[in-house]
N, CA and C of each residue as an Amber inpcrd file, in Angstrom:
protein
   645
   5.4700000 -25.7960000 -95.4180000   6.5900000 -25.6280000 -94.3200000
   8.1890000 -25.7330000 -94.3820000   9.0440000 -25.2220000 -93.7060000
  10.3360000 -25.0490000 -94.1340000  10.7450000 -26.6200000 -93.0100000
  11.7050000 -26.6660000 -93.7090000  12.4920000 -28.1660000 -92.9230000
  13.6230000 -27.5680000 -92.4340000  14.9790000 -27.5990000 -91.4080000
  16.1090000 -27.5800000 -90.5860000  16.4690000 -29.2210000 -91.1780000
  18.2580000 -29.0710000 -91.2010000  18.3820000 -29.9840000 -91.2340000
  18.2410000 -31.1880000 -90.9620000  17.9670000 -31.0090000 -89.4860000
  17.9680000 -32.6210000 -88.8610000  16.2600000 -33.0130000 -89.0990000
  15.6800000 -32.0180000 -89.1900000  13.7620000 -32.9410000 -90.1750000
  14.8600000 -33.8200000 -92.0990000  15.5460000 -33.0240000 -91.9130000
  16.2190000 -33.8960000 -93.4950000  16.7280000 -35.1420000 -93.1070000
  17.6650000 -34.9740000 -92.1850000  18.2140000 -35.9410000 -92.1910000
  17.5390000 -37.4070000 -91.1420000  16.4450000 -36.6270000 -90.7520000
  15.4380000 -37.7750000 -90.1420000  14.5320000 -37.9370000 -90.9350000
  14.3280000 -38.5690000 -91.9340000  13.3210000 -38.2220000 -92.6640000
  13.9020000 -39.5790000 -93.7750000  15.5420000 -39.2250000 -94.1700000
  16.1080000 -39.8210000 -95.1020000  16.3970000 -41.0330000 -94.8200000
  16.3760000 -41.7490000 -95.9520000  17.0730000 -43.2890000 -96.2990000
  17.8910000 -43.1990000 -97.6520000  19.4990000 -43.3180000 -96.9790000
  20.2200000 -42.3500000 -98.2950000  20.4120000 -43.9110000 -98.7280000
  20.3090000 -43.6460000 -99.5730000  20.5730000 -45.0530000-101.3120000
  21.7010000 -44.7680000-101.4550000  22.6350000 -46.0920000-101.2770000
  24.1340000 -46.2970000-102.1690000  24.2030000 -47.9360000-102.6000000
  23.2140000 -47.7070000-103.9150000  22.4510000 -49.2310000-104.5440000
  23.1210000 -49.3780000-105.7020000  24.0130000 -48.0880000-106.6130000
  24.0190000 -48.8130000-107.9510000  25.1510000 -50.0090000-107.5180000
  24.6850000 -50.1550000-108.6200000  25.3550000 -51.6990000-108.1130000
  26.9890000 -51.9220000-107.8330000  27.7690000 -50.8960000-109.3870000
  28.9440000 -50.8650000-109.3600000  29.4640000 -50.0310000-108.4900000
  28.9090000 -50.0620000-106.8220000  29.0950000 -49.0240000-105.5450000
  30.0340000 -49.7760000-105.1980000  31.1600000 -48.8240000-104.8540000
  32.3780000 -49.6920000-104.3060000  32.4160000 -49.8960000-102.2720000
  33.8220000 -50.6490000-101.9620000  33.3190000 -50.6000000-100.3720000
  33.4390000 -49.6810000-100.1430000  34.5020000 -48.7060000-100.3500000
  35.3250000 -47.8530000-100.3820000  33.8390000 -46.3020000 -99.9120000
  32.9510000 -46.5460000-101.2840000  31.7630000 -45.7900000-100.5360000
  30.4500000 -46.0020000 -99.3840000  30.7640000 -47.6480000 -99.8730000
  29.9220000 -47.7270000 -98.6320000  30.4250000 -47.6500000 -97.3550000
  31.3480000 -47.3970000 -97.4060000  32.2500000 -46.7930000 -95.8500000
  31.8000000 -45.3460000 -95.7970000  31.7480000 -44.7950000 -96.6220000
  31.9240000 -43.0340000 -96.5740000  30.3540000 -43.2060000 -96.4570000
  29.2980000 -43.1740000 -96.9780000  28.4920000 -43.1300000 -96.6460000
  27.4050000 -43.7370000 -95.1100000  27.8890000 -44.6570000 -94.6940000
  27.7040000 -45.4490000 -93.8830000  28.2080000 -44.1740000 -92.8000000
  29.6340000 -43.8990000 -92.7540000  30.0750000 -42.9700000 -91.5890000
  29.1310000 -41.5140000 -91.1620000  28.5530000 -40.8060000 -92.6510000
  28.0310000 -40.0050000 -93.2360000  26.3370000 -40.5130000 -92.2840000
  25.8380000 -41.5330000 -92.1730000  24.7620000 -41.4850000 -91.4490000
  24.6350000 -41.3170000 -90.2550000  26.4450000 -42.0190000 -89.3840000
  26.6160000 -41.7350000 -88.0540000  26.8180000 -40.1350000 -87.6360000
  27.8030000 -39.3600000 -88.4960000  27.9040000 -38.7110000 -88.2750000
  26.9050000 -37.1640000 -88.0370000  25.7930000 -37.7130000 -89.4910000
  24.7470000 -37.0900000 -89.6160000  23.5980000 -36.8160000 -88.7300000
  23.8490000 -38.1870000 -88.2690000  22.3220000 -39.3150000 -87.9820000
  20.7370000 -39.4610000 -88.8490000  21.3860000 -39.0430000 -90.2460000
  20.5110000 -39.6770000 -91.1210000  20.0020000 -40.7490000 -90.2310000
  18.7450000 -41.1080000 -91.0420000  17.7790000 -41.8420000 -90.6680000
  17.8110000 -43.2340000 -90.6380000  18.9150000 -43.4710000 -92.2120000
  19.4940000 -45.1270000 -92.5890000  20.1170000 -44.7150000 -93.5410000
  20.6950000 -45.8570000 -93.7620000  22.1070000 -46.0920000 -94.3680000
  21.0160000 -47.1670000 -95.8580000  20.5220000 -47.1110000 -96.5870000
  19.9960000 -48.0420000 -97.6480000  20.8970000 -49.1400000 -98.2050000
  21.0400000 -49.9840000 -98.4430000  22.4980000 -50.9450000 -99.2670000
  21.7300000 -52.1610000 -99.6720000  22.4930000 -52.5020000-100.8870000
  22.2220000 -53.8490000-101.3700000  22.4530000 -54.9950000 -99.8010000
  21.6490000 -56.0650000 -99.8340000  22.7160000 -57.6630000 -98.6200000
  22.8350000 -57.4930000 -98.6320000  24.2220000 -57.6130000 -99.7930000
  26.2790000 -57.9320000 -99.7200000  26.8060000 -57.1390000 -99.4290000
  26.0440000 -55.7060000 -98.3980000  26.7000000 -54.6030000 -98.3030000
  26.1180000 -54.6400000 -96.8980000  25.2270000 -54.8820000 -95.7920000
  25.0040000 -54.8640000 -94.6160000  25.7420000 -55.2190000 -93.8630000
  26.2790000 -55.4320000 -94.1860000  27.6010000 -56.4100000 -92.2420000
  28.8150000 -55.5250000 -92.6770000  28.5500000 -54.7610000 -94.0050000
  29.5720000 -53.4780000 -94.1450000  29.7040000 -52.1740000 -94.0770000
  27.8780000 -52.0700000 -94.3030000  28.0200000 -50.6150000 -93.8730000
  27.6570000 -50.6270000 -92.1080000  26.8120000 -52.2980000 -91.6700000
  26.9250000 -52.4860000 -90.1060000  28.0010000 -52.1880000 -89.1870000
  29.5120000 -52.1010000 -89.5730000  30.6420000 -51.8830000 -88.7730000
  30.6860000 -50.7330000 -88.7370000  29.8740000 -49.2470000 -89.6060000
  30.1700000 -48.2450000 -89.2560000  29.0230000 -47.1340000 -88.8710000
  27.8720000 -47.8000000 -88.9710000  26.2720000 -47.3170000 -87.8290000
  25.8100000 -48.7260000 -88.1450000  24.4000000 -48.3660000 -86.8760000
  23.2040000 -49.7020000 -86.3590000  21.4670000 -48.7980000 -87.8180000
  22.4020000 -48.0270000 -88.0250000  20.7440000 -48.2320000 -88.5360000
  20.8220000 -48.1140000 -91.0160000  20.9620000 -49.2890000 -90.3820000
  20.9430000 -50.2080000 -91.9380000  19.3980000 -50.8630000 -92.7110000
  19.0720000 -50.8930000 -93.8120000  17.6790000 -50.7090000 -94.2560000
  18.1390000 -51.9840000 -95.3930000  17.9180000 -53.0550000 -95.9250000
  18.2790000 -53.5080000 -96.6050000  17.4020000 -53.6470000 -97.9330000
  17.5040000 -53.4560000 -99.3180000  16.9200000 -54.1740000 -99.8720000
  16.9170000 -55.4270000-100.6860000  15.2870000 -55.8850000-101.1580000
  14.7300000 -56.6410000-101.3500000  14.4850000 -56.7120000-102.5120000
  14.6700000 -58.3890000-103.2800000  13.9950000 -58.2570000-104.7600000
  14.4120000 -57.1250000-105.6570000  15.6020000 -56.5340000-106.2890000
  16.0790000 -55.2370000-105.9380000  16.2720000 -55.5860000-107.5590000
  16.2160000 -54.5010000-108.5830000  15.3340000 -53.9260000-108.7450000
  13.7980000 -54.1940000-109.0900000  13.6860000 -55.7750000-109.4730000
  12.4910000 -55.2550000-110.3700000  11.4620000 -57.0240000-109.9090000
  11.5740000 -57.2170000-108.8430000  10.4870000 -57.7680000-107.8060000
  10.1430000 -58.6430000-107.9510000  11.0020000 -59.4370000-109.5430000
  10.6400000 -60.7430000-109.5750000  11.3810000 -62.0120000-109.5410000
  11.9370000 -61.6300000-108.0240000  12.2600000 -63.6420000-108.0800000
  10.9600000 -63.3350000-107.0380000  10.7610000 -65.5130000-106.6270000
  10.1840000 -65.8200000-106.3930000   9.7310000 -65.5430000-104.6430000
   8.7010000 -65.5570000-104.2770000   7.9980000 -65.1330000-102.4890000
   9.2960000 -65.6980000-101.7630000   9.3140000 -67.6900000-101.4490000
  10.8570000 -68.0910000-100.7600000  12.1260000 -67.3940000-101.4190000
  12.4230000 -66.6210000-101.7550000  13.3650000 -66.6240000-101.9580000
  13.4870000 -64.7000000-101.9750000  12.1570000 -63.8000000-101.4720000
  12.9090000 -62.7760000-101.6730000  12.4740000 -63.5370000-100.3410000
  12.1280000 -63.5420000 -98.8720000  11.7500000 -64.2420000 -97.4200000
  13.1280000 -64.6500000 -97.1130000  13.9590000 -65.7840000 -98.0810000
  15.2400000 -65.8070000 -97.1910000  16.4840000 -64.8210000 -97.9030000
  16.1480000 -64.5460000 -99.3330000  17.1910000 -62.7790000 -98.5470000
  17.0590000 -62.2880000 -97.8130000  15.5890000 -61.9720000 -97.0480000
  15.3520000 -60.4420000 -96.1310000  15.9650000 -61.1170000 -94.9530000
  15.7710000 -62.3310000 -94.7600000  16.1680000 -63.2240000 -93.6790000
  18.0670000 -63.4300000 -93.6320000  18.5830000 -63.5910000 -94.4710000
  19.9270000 -62.9420000 -94.8140000  20.0250000 -61.8950000 -94.0250000
  19.4510000 -61.2910000 -94.5200000  20.0360000 -59.2120000 -94.8080000
  19.5450000 -58.8800000 -93.0720000  18.0460000 -59.6660000 -92.1890000
  18.4340000 -59.3070000 -91.1850000  19.3990000 -59.7810000 -89.2420000
  19.8330000 -61.5540000 -90.0180000  21.3570000 -61.8670000 -89.5810000
  22.2470000 -60.8100000 -89.9230000  22.8520000 -59.9010000 -90.8130000
  23.3960000 -59.3130000 -90.9280000  23.0490000 -57.8360000 -90.2600000
  21.9380000 -58.1160000 -89.7930000  22.1890000 -56.5590000 -89.2730000
  21.3140000 -55.8950000 -89.1420000  20.7610000 -55.8640000 -91.1380000
  19.6410000 -54.6560000 -91.5040000  18.4030000 -54.8700000 -89.8370000
  17.7700000 -53.3430000 -90.2710000  16.4220000 -53.4830000 -89.2560000
  15.6490000 -53.1210000 -89.7680000  15.4510000 -52.1820000 -91.3480000
  14.4630000 -51.8030000 -91.9050000  15.0040000 -52.8040000 -93.2600000
  14.0450000 -53.7290000 -94.3420000  13.7460000 -53.9540000 -95.1740000
  13.3260000 -53.1800000 -96.2670000  13.3010000 -53.2170000 -97.5590000
  12.6160000 -52.0850000 -98.4050000  12.1270000 -53.8180000 -99.5840000
  11.0640000 -53.9900000 -99.7970000  11.3580000 -55.1720000-101.1330000
   9.8920000 -54.2230000-101.7820000  10.7810000 -54.5860000-102.9450000
  10.2050000 -55.2050000-104.6410000   8.9640000 -56.0730000-104.5900000
   8.2840000 -55.3880000-104.6250000   6.5010000 -56.1820000-104.7640000
   6.4560000 -56.5690000-106.5610000   6.5540000 -57.3490000-106.6270000
   6.0590000 -58.7810000-108.0870000   5.5580000 -57.8900000-109.4130000
   5.5970000 -56.6320000-109.3660000   4.3420000 -55.8560000-109.9420000
   4.0260000 -55.8660000-111.3720000   4.6130000 -56.7450000-111.7710000
   4.5740000 -57.5410000-113.1590000   3.3610000 -58.3100000-113.6200000
   3.5220000 -59.6260000-112.2640000   2.5460000 -60.3950000-112.3240000
   1.3870000 -58.8300000-111.1100000   1.2990000 -58.2040000-110.2110000
   0.0570000 -57.4160000-109.9210000  -0.8050000 -56.9880000-110.8440000
   0.8170000 -56.0080000-112.3230000   0.3190000 -55.0920000-113.6080000
  -1.1090000 -56.8040000-114.3910000  -1.2150000 -57.8860000-113.7760000
  -0.9600000 -58.4540000-114.7350000  -1.8380000 -59.6000000-114.3260000
  -2.7400000 -58.6860000-113.5190000  -3.6970000 -58.9500000-112.9490000
  -3.6100000 -59.7670000-111.3590000  -2.4670000 -61.0540000-111.0280000
  -2.3360000 -62.1060000-110.3410000  -2.2560000 -60.7960000-108.6020000
  -3.1990000 -60.4260000-108.7210000  -2.8720000 -59.9610000-106.2760000
  -2.4890000 -60.4440000-105.6890000  -2.5530000 -61.5860000-106.1720000
  -3.0910000 -62.5490000-104.6590000  -1.2300000 -62.8640000-104.8910000
  -0.0140000 -62.5560000-105.8110000   1.4050000 -62.7400000-105.7410000
   1.5100000 -61.6170000-104.6810000   0.6830000 -60.5760000-104.1770000
   1.6130000 -59.3250000-103.7960000   1.3140000 -60.5860000-101.8660000
  -0.0480000 -60.6600000-101.5710000   0.2000000 -61.5620000-100.9300000
   0.6220000 -62.3350000 -99.9670000   0.7830000 -62.6850000-100.7610000
   1.5060000 -64.3740000-101.3480000   3.5150000 -64.2990000 -99.9310000
   3.9250000 -62.7060000-100.7760000   4.8880000 -62.6310000-100.6210000
   5.0960000 -61.7670000 -99.4970000   4.3640000 -60.8940000 -99.6520000
   4.4320000 -59.9540000 -98.3070000   4.0410000 -60.5030000 -96.5190000
   3.2200000 -61.0430000 -97.1060000   2.4790000 -61.5860000 -95.2480000
   3.6450000 -62.0980000 -94.6610000   4.2850000 -63.3320000 -95.4710000
   5.2590000 -64.0090000 -94.9990000   6.2350000 -63.1100000 -94.1560000
   7.0610000 -62.0160000 -94.9380000   7.4080000 -61.5350000 -94.6660000
   7.5680000 -60.8420000 -93.3010000   6.4260000 -60.4480000 -93.6550000
   5.7670000 -58.8160000 -92.5530000   6.1080000 -59.8710000 -91.6960000
   5.0730000 -61.2940000 -91.0890000   5.7770000 -61.9230000 -89.8740000
   6.7800000 -62.3920000 -89.4090000   8.0520000 -62.5500000 -90.5670000
   9.5610000 -62.9010000 -89.8880000   9.3830000 -61.2860000 -89.4160000
   9.2690000 -60.7190000 -90.3850000  10.2960000 -59.0710000 -89.4540000
   9.8730000 -58.8150000 -88.3730000   8.4450000 -59.3280000 -88.2700000
   8.1760000 -58.3790000 -86.9730000   8.6940000 -58.9770000 -85.8520000
   9.0370000 -59.7640000 -85.8130000   9.8180000 -61.1720000 -84.7600000
  10.9460000 -60.7710000 -84.7190000  11.7760000 -59.8090000 -85.2020000
  13.0060000 -59.0730000 -85.0380000  12.4290000 -57.7800000 -84.7110000
  11.6960000 -57.1950000 -84.8880000  11.4340000 -55.7910000 -84.6660000
  11.7140000 -54.3820000 -86.4010000  12.0810000 -55.9200000 -86.9410000
  12.0600000 -54.3980000 -88.2190000  11.0680000 -54.2860000 -88.5850000
  11.3310000 -53.3480000 -90.0310000  10.0320000 -52.4370000 -90.5400000
  10.0380000 -52.7710000 -91.9040000   9.1220000 -53.3450000 -92.4120000
   9.4750000 -53.9480000 -93.9380000   8.1150000 -52.6670000 -94.7710000
   9.3810000 -52.0200000 -96.4940000   8.6640000 -51.4580000 -97.0850000
   8.5990000 -51.6580000 -98.3720000   7.3160000 -51.7470000 -98.6700000
   6.6730000 -52.4580000-100.2720000   6.8740000 -50.9980000-101.1110000
   7.6950000 -51.7420000-101.8760000   8.2260000 -50.9040000-103.1650000
   7.2440000 -50.9890000-105.0970000   7.0170000 -49.8330000-105.3720000
   5.6560000 -50.5570000-105.5690000   5.8370000 -50.2150000-107.0760000
   6.5660000 -48.9500000-107.5300000   7.1080000 -48.7420000-108.8600000
   6.0340000 -48.2500000-109.1360000   5.7720000 -47.3990000-109.2470000
   4.0450000 -46.7130000-109.4330000   4.2780000 -45.8760000-110.7020000
   5.6500000 -45.6030000-111.0460000   5.0380000 -45.0440000-112.6970000
   4.9150000 -45.8650000-113.3750000   4.9760000 -47.5400000-113.2840000
   4.2980000 -48.5720000-113.7850000   2.8800000 -48.3130000-113.8170000
   1.8860000 -47.8320000-112.9750000   0.4510000 -48.2000000-112.1190000
  -0.1130000 -46.4420000-113.0840000  -1.7330000 -47.4120000-113.2550000
  -3.1240000 -46.1500000-113.1710000  -3.0490000 -45.8140000-111.3480000
  -3.9580000 -45.5640000-111.1390000  -4.0300000 -44.4510000-110.0540000
  -5.0510000 -45.5290000-109.5890000  -5.9840000 -45.9790000-110.6830000
  -7.3370000 -48.1270000-109.6970000  -6.0420000 -48.4010000-109.1390000
  -4.5800000 -48.6060000-110.3880000  -3.2840000 -49.5100000-109.6710000
  -2.9130000 -49.5530000-108.4950000  -2.8800000 -48.3480000-107.8670000
  -2.0090000 -47.5430000-107.2090000  -2.9910000 -47.9770000-105.3060000
  -4.1170000 -47.7040000-106.5890000  -4.7100000 -47.7850000-105.3910000
  -4.9250000 -49.0820000-104.4000000  -5.3020000 -50.2140000-105.5810000
  -5.7840000 -51.4570000-105.1640000  -4.1780000 -52.0740000-104.6090000
  -3.0920000 -51.5490000-104.9890000  -1.5660000 -52.1600000-104.3270000
  -1.9690000 -52.0000000-102.9570000  -1.6240000 -50.5200000-102.6460000
  -2.2720000 -50.3860000-101.3360000  -2.5910000 -50.7360000 -99.9690000
  -4.0040000 -50.7740000-100.6400000  -4.6960000 -52.3510000 -99.9260000
  -4.6280000 -53.0500000 -99.6330000  -4.0350000 -53.7130000 -99.9420000
  -2.9850000 -55.2940000-100.5830000  -1.5330000 -55.0150000 -99.3740000
  -0.8040000 -54.0080000 -99.9460000  -0.4890000 -53.5780000 -99.1520000
  -0.3600000 -53.1010000 -97.3720000  -1.5200000 -52.5740000 -96.6300000
  -1.9180000 -52.5520000 -95.8460000  -2.7280000 -54.0520000 -95.5180000
  -3.5290000 -54.1910000 -96.3660000  -3.9840000 -55.3740000 -95.6990000
  -2.8270000 -56.6180000 -95.0150000  -1.9490000 -56.9050000 -95.7600000
  -0.7070000 -57.2440000 -95.1290000   0.6070000 -56.9660000 -93.9660000
   0.0090000 -55.2800000 -93.3000000   1.1570000 -55.3900000 -92.0100000
   2.2710000 -54.7860000 -93.0320000   3.0540000 -53.8560000 -93.6600000
   3.2780000 -53.8780000 -94.0250000   3.6410000 -52.1100000 -93.3920000
   4.6170000 -51.3290000 -93.2620000   5.0830000 -50.4830000 -92.2930000
   5.1490000 -49.0510000 -93.0210000   5.1470000 -49.1290000 -94.0420000
   5.0470000 -47.8040000 -95.4500000   5.2870000 -48.4450000 -97.0360000
   4.5850000 -47.8180000 -97.7400000   4.3070000 -48.0830000 -98.2360000
   5.3520000 -46.7280000 -99.5840000   6.0030000 -47.2650000-100.8030000
   7.3550000 -46.5560000-101.2480000   6.5600000 -46.6330000-102.0400000
   7.0390000 -45.5200000-103.2400000   7.2720000 -45.6010000-104.4910000
   7.7020000 -45.9640000-105.6460000   8.6790000 -45.9760000-105.5740000
   9.5290000 -46.2470000-105.8490000  11.3920000 -46.5090000-106.0410000
  11.2770000 -48.2840000-106.7450000  13.2300000 -47.5980000-106.4200000
  14.2970000 -46.6550000-106.7420000  14.0120000 -46.2490000-107.6750000
  14.7280000 -45.0880000-108.1770000  15.8320000 -45.3470000-109.4710000
  15.3360000 -47.0280000-109.7730000  16.1040000 -47.3170000-111.5870000
  15.0710000 -47.7430000-112.4060000  13.4140000 -47.2030000-112.2600000
  13.0710000 -47.5590000-113.7170000  12.6770000 -46.4500000-114.2010000
  11.6590000 -46.1260000-115.1200000  11.9670000 -45.1910000-116.3050000
  11.4220000 -44.1140000-115.3320000  10.6640000 -43.7470000-114.3170000
   9.9610000 -43.1160000-113.5650000  10.3080000 -43.0580000-112.2210000
  10.1100000 -41.9330000-111.1060000  10.5380000 -42.1440000-110.1550000
   8.7870000 -41.3170000-109.1620000   9.3900000 -40.9610000-107.9730000
   7.8550000 -40.3690000-107.3460000   7.8490000 -39.3430000-108.0490000
   6.5550000 -39.4920000-107.8430000   5.4130000 -38.0750000-108.5510000
   4.5980000 -37.4180000-107.0710000   4.3170000 -36.3310000-107.1570000
   3.0520000 -35.6720000-106.1660000   1.8430000 -36.7520000-106.4510000
   1.2800000 -36.3720000-108.1590000   0.0160000 -37.6620000-107.8000000
   0.2800000 -38.7470000-107.7460000   1.3950000 -39.2670000-107.1910000
   1.8190000 -40.9500000-107.2830000   1.8710000 -40.6640000-105.2850000
   2.1030000 -39.8630000-104.7990000   1.6390000 -39.8020000-103.7150000
   0.8480000 -39.7860000-102.9940000  -0.3340000 -38.3930000-103.7380000
  -1.6960000 -38.2170000-103.2900000  -2.2440000 -39.3040000-103.0990000
  -1.7110000 -40.2030000-104.2730000  -2.7650000 -41.6690000-104.2930000
  -2.5950000 -42.4410000-102.9290000  -1.5770000 -42.8600000-103.3300000
  -1.1450000 -43.5410000-101.5080000  -1.6310000 -43.3340000-100.2670000
  -1.2270000 -41.4390000-100.5240000  -1.8870000 -41.4660000 -98.8050000
  -3.2680000 -41.7510000 -98.7320000  -4.5890000 -41.0250000 -99.5810000
  -4.9200000 -40.8980000 -99.2910000  -5.8850000 -42.8530000-100.0460000
  -5.1260000 -44.1240000-100.1300000  -5.1690000 -45.4300000 -99.8480000
  -5.3340000 -45.7290000 -99.3040000  -3.7910000 -45.5460000 -97.9070000
  -3.7540000 -46.2410000 -96.6500000  -4.3760000 -45.6730000 -95.8890000
  -4.6990000 -44.8680000 -95.6590000  -5.9100000 -44.1710000 -94.8780000
  -5.1820000 -43.7900000 -93.4060000  -3.9300000 -43.9960000 -94.0490000
  -3.0300000 -43.7160000 -92.0950000  -2.3520000 -45.0690000 -91.2550000
  -3.2460000 -46.0920000 -92.4780000  -2.8360000 -47.6320000 -91.4510000
  -0.9190000 -48.2080000 -91.9620000  -0.6610000 -47.0850000 -93.0710000
   1.1490000 -47.6880000 -93.3270000   1.4710000 -45.8200000 -93.6120000
   2.8460000 -45.6540000 -93.5610000   3.4840000 -44.6770000 -93.5450000
   4.0310000 -44.5350000 -95.1930000   3.9250000 -43.5800000 -95.7720000
   4.6790000 -43.1600000 -97.3180000   5.8820000 -42.4040000 -97.4340000
   6.3960000 -43.7670000 -98.1460000   7.8930000 -43.3130000 -98.6570000
   7.9210000 -42.4240000 -99.5070000   8.4080000 -41.7100000-100.4240000
   8.7360000 -41.0450000-101.9810000  10.2630000 -41.1530000-102.1000000
  10.3930000 -42.3190000-103.0420000  11.6470000 -42.3060000-103.6390000
  11.8330000 -42.2100000-105.0990000  13.2000000 -41.7990000-105.6070000
  13.2620000 -41.3520000-107.0050000  13.0530000 -40.1280000-107.6480000
  14.4110000 -40.1290000-107.9080000  13.9870000 -38.0770000-108.2790000
  13.8580000 -37.3020000-107.1550000  14.1380000 -37.6180000-106.0190000
  14.3450000 -36.4330000-105.1400000  16.4810000 -36.0630000-105.3900000
  16.0040000 -35.1110000-105.4010000  17.7150000 -34.5330000-105.1290000
  17.9840000 -32.9520000-105.2560000  16.9070000 -32.2590000-105.0100000
  17.1520000 -31.2920000-103.9400000  16.2130000 -30.6600000-102.8030000
  16.9000000 -29.5680000-102.0170000  15.4700000 -29.8190000-101.0890000
  14.5110000 -29.1650000-101.0610000  13.4650000 -28.7150000-102.0280000
  12.4490000 -28.0690000-102.9120000  11.6600000 -29.9540000-103.1500000
  12.6940000 -31.0020000-103.6320000  12.3190000 -31.8040000-104.1970000
  11.6030000 -33.3200000-102.4390000  12.2790000 -32.5540000-102.0180000
  12.5320000 -33.3150000-100.4630000  11.2520000 -32.7290000 -99.5450000
  11.4980000 -31.2360000 -99.6660000  10.5250000 -30.0940000 -99.0560000
   8.5720000 -30.7030000 -99.2840000   8.6260000 -31.0150000-101.1110000
   7.7840000 -31.1400000-101.8190000   7.0460000 -32.4210000-100.8400000
   7.8380000 -33.3810000-100.8100000   7.2260000 -34.8570000-100.6120000
   7.1820000 -34.2530000 -98.9790000   8.1020000 -33.8030000 -97.4210000
   7.4920000 -34.1430000 -96.5110000   6.1900000 -33.2390000 -96.7460000
   5.8240000 -32.1360000 -97.0610000   4.4210000 -31.5270000 -96.6680000
   3.1480000 -32.2470000 -97.4860000   3.9210000 -33.0500000 -98.2340000
   2.5250000 -33.8390000 -98.5070000   1.8880000 -34.6110000 -97.8190000
   2.7180000 -34.9790000 -96.3250000   2.5720000 -35.9620000 -95.6520000
   3.6100000 -37.4180000 -95.3580000   4.7980000 -37.3090000 -96.5790000
   6.0330000 -38.3020000 -97.0330000   6.2520000 -38.5280000 -94.9650000
   6.3510000 -39.7760000 -95.0570000   7.4650000 -39.3770000 -93.1250000
   8.8690000 -40.0680000 -93.4960000   9.1310000 -40.2360000 -95.0300000
  10.4630000 -41.0530000 -95.4530000  10.2890000 -40.2540000 -97.2030000
  11.8620000 -40.6370000 -97.0100000  12.0490000 -40.0420000 -98.2440000
  13.7390000 -40.8340000 -98.6870000  14.1060000 -40.8380000 -99.3550000
  14.9030000 -41.5760000-100.2920000  15.4680000 -41.7000000-101.6760000
  17.0250000 -41.3430000-100.8800000  17.4610000 -40.5530000-101.6080000
  18.8070000 -41.2710000-102.2610000  19.8450000 -40.3320000-103.1180000
  21.3630000 -40.9160000-102.6780000  22.3220000 -39.8510000-103.0270000
  20.7340000 -38.3490000-102.9420000  21.4660000 -37.1890000-102.3750000
  21.4900000 -36.8470000-100.6750000  22.4380000 -36.0740000 -99.9480000
  22.2340000 -35.8150000 -98.8740000  22.2920000 -34.6910000 -98.5550000
  24.0800000 -33.6620000 -99.3110000  24.0350000 -32.1050000 -98.5450000
  23.0660000 -31.4130000 -99.6850000  22.6600000 -32.3110000-101.0010000
  21.5270000 -31.0930000-101.9880000  20.5040000 -31.1830000-101.1610000
  20.3030000 -31.4350000 -99.9740000  18.3920000 -31.6020000-100.1310000
  18.4030000 -31.0150000 -98.9290000  19.2840000 -30.9590000 -98.4520000
  20.0260000 -29.6170000 -96.9070000  19.1780000 -28.3920000 -97.0250000
  18.4090000 -27.2070000 -96.8420000  18.0470000 -25.8360000 -96.4570000
  18.9650000 -25.1480000 -96.7890000
């Protein structure tokens, strides 16, 4: 399937997440989101208030990029981001603990986040960081995400050893069985990349690029 500029923009979470991102970069990106009707601007919590000056469509990352903060810290960080105006939350699960066999940690951190977010009409995306998983581990993580009620399962932060792959996305889609949407991120830099993941069934893509993704 071919995609229009509007369809790409509507699926895109435009990421400005480098730690050296400046106020001017956040401002320019937020204006671009408003001007081009891009789905969201994805920023660190400290930039949510700034971004909201220029667009109402702001997503905050939580526990980013390693996911190894304590559950109550993630919950507090998300609550503050929401109070600053974030309408979506992308939270990195504690994949270190998950891969070590402590799967209950994911439940302990995701269920309170989902419960709190729903009270505010905020969507939760759980970032797995799939480059570190075997397929059966992706499947298990997705089952936990669905159990906890997340809105999206997301492949990657874009800050790890690898990003989205078609194989990981197919595994996620099969595992969630339509009970959560899927966001591909990490390494999406061209129109061909964006189209590939949308064709697979992703409803959201994450990238620090915009013009390069257009047809």
